Each structure stands twice: as structure tokens, then as C-alpha cells.
C-alpha positions in Angstrom: -5.9 -50.7 -0.7 -2.9 -52.4 0.9 -1.9 -49.1 2.5 -5.2 -48.9 4.4 -5.6 -50.5 7.9 -8.0 -53.1 6.5 -5.6 -54.0 3.6 -2.6 -54.3 6.0 -4.6 -56.5 8.3 -5.6 -58.8 5.4 -2.0 -59.0 4.1 -0.7 -59.8 7.6 -3.2 -62.6 8.1 -2.4 -64.1 4.7 1.3 -63.9 5.5 0.7 -65.7 8.9 -1.4 -68.3 7.0 1.4 -68.7 4.4 -1.1 -68.0 1.6 1.7 -66.3 -0.5 3.9 -69.4 -0.3 7.0 -70.5 1.5 10.7 -69.7 1.0 12.3 -72.3 -1.2 15.6 -72.2 0.7 16.1 -75.1 3.2 17.9 -72.8 5.7 14.6 -70.7 6.1 12.8 -73.9 7.2 9.5 -73.0 5.4 9.4 -69.3 6.3 6.4 -67.5 4.9 7.0 -65.0 2.1 5.4 -61.7 1.1 4.4 -60.6 -2.4 6.3 -57.6 -3.7 6.2 -55.4 -6.7 9.5 -54.3 -8.3 7.8 -51.4 -10.1 4.9 -49.2 -9.4 3.7 -49.7 -13.0 1.4 -52.6 -13.9 2.8 -55.1 -16.3 6.4 -53.9 -15.8 7.6 -57.0 -13.9 6.3 -60.4 -13.1 5.0 -61.1 -9.6 7.8 -61.8 -7.0 7.9 -62.8 -3.4 10.2 -61.7 -0.6 11.5 -63.9 2.3 12.0 -61.7 5.4 14.3 -64.4 6.9 16.9 -64.7 4.1 16.0 -61.3 2.6 15.9 -62.7 -0.9 13.4 -62.2 -3.8 12.1 -65.2 -5.7 9.7 -65.8 -8.6 6.2 -66.3 -7.4 5.0 -69.8 -7.9 1.3 -70.6 -7.3 -1.0 -73.4 -8.4 -3.4 -70.7 -9.4 -0.9 -69.3 -12.0 0.9 -72.4 -13.3 -2.1 -74.7 -13.7 -1.0 -77.4 -11.3 
């Protein structure tokens, strides 16, 4: 789905709205992050996010997944 034009548009809008979270590094000044998969196989890795500013990968932290 993400590879379709509609899917890319949705991901782009969610990125601009910071729905995937913000980079935890202070140098990035709250830069939005993108979700990434480290493996094409489901269940292989936990969800991670990528910061395009510092080019680092972080564990995904969401109130939806951690119960807060």
C-alpha cells in the first residue's frame, strides 16, 4: 500500500503532521521521524523510526503501544 501514490501521500502527510513522533536528539530540534522496517518479514524486528536530519534509527515510542 505504501508504494502506491495514495499510500505515499498519506505517509507524507503523517510525516508533516509529526504523527510518527519526533527525534529524541536535542540537536534535531523536534524534527519529525519516519517509520521504518529493518526486515521485509513480519515479526522479525520491532518497529523503529528514522530521523532524516541526524540519519539515526530509534525505537518507536508511542502512547498507543506503551499504554501511557
